[in-house]
C-alpha positions in Angstrom: 8.6 2.3 19.1 12.4 2.0 19.3 12.4 -1.5 21.3 10.0 -3.0 18.3 12.4 -1.9 16.0 15.2 -3.4 17.6 13.5 -6.8 18.0 12.6 -6.9 14.6 16.3 -6.1 13.8 17.4 -9.1 15.9 15.2 -11.3 14.6 15.6 -10.6 10.7 18.9 -11.2 11.6 18.7 -14.4 13.3 16.6 -15.9 10.9 17.6 -14.6 7.6 18.8 -17.5 5.7 14.6 -18.7 6.9 13.5 -15.8 5.2 15.9 -16.0 2.2 14.5 -19.4 1.4 11.1 -18.7 1.5 11.1 -16.0 -0.5 12.8 -17.7 -3.3 10.1 -20.5 -2.8 7.5 -17.9 -3.1 8.9 -16.2 -6.0 9.9 -19.7 -7.6 5.8 -20.6 -7.3 5.0 -17.3 -8.8 6.9 -17.9 -11.6 5.4 -21.1 -11.7 1.9 -19.5 -11.8 3.0 -17.3 -14.1 3.5 -19.9 -16.8 0.9 -22.0 -15.9 -1.1 -18.9 -17.0 0.6 -18.2 -20.2 0.0 -21.7 -21.1 -3.6 -21.6 -20.6 -4.2 -18.6 -22.6 -2.1 -19.4 -25.0 -4.3 -22.5 -25.5 -7.4 -20.7 -25.3 -8.5 -22.4 -22.5 -12.0 -21.1 -21.3 -12.3 -22.7 -17.6 -9.1 -22.5 -15.2 -10.4 -25.8 -13.8 -9.3 -27.6 -16.8 -5.6 -25.9 -16.0 -5.4 -29.2 -13.6 
């Protein structure tokens, strides 16, 4: 088990920037999705297909 934790720690350390970039992109996509949902709700749209 210790070897697994050590390997994960090295992997994280080696890929820290890539993982942080991915987290930022995911957060941005989440915020965009929430914004689109708020717009749909505010407009009283009944169908999700109408959003696109």
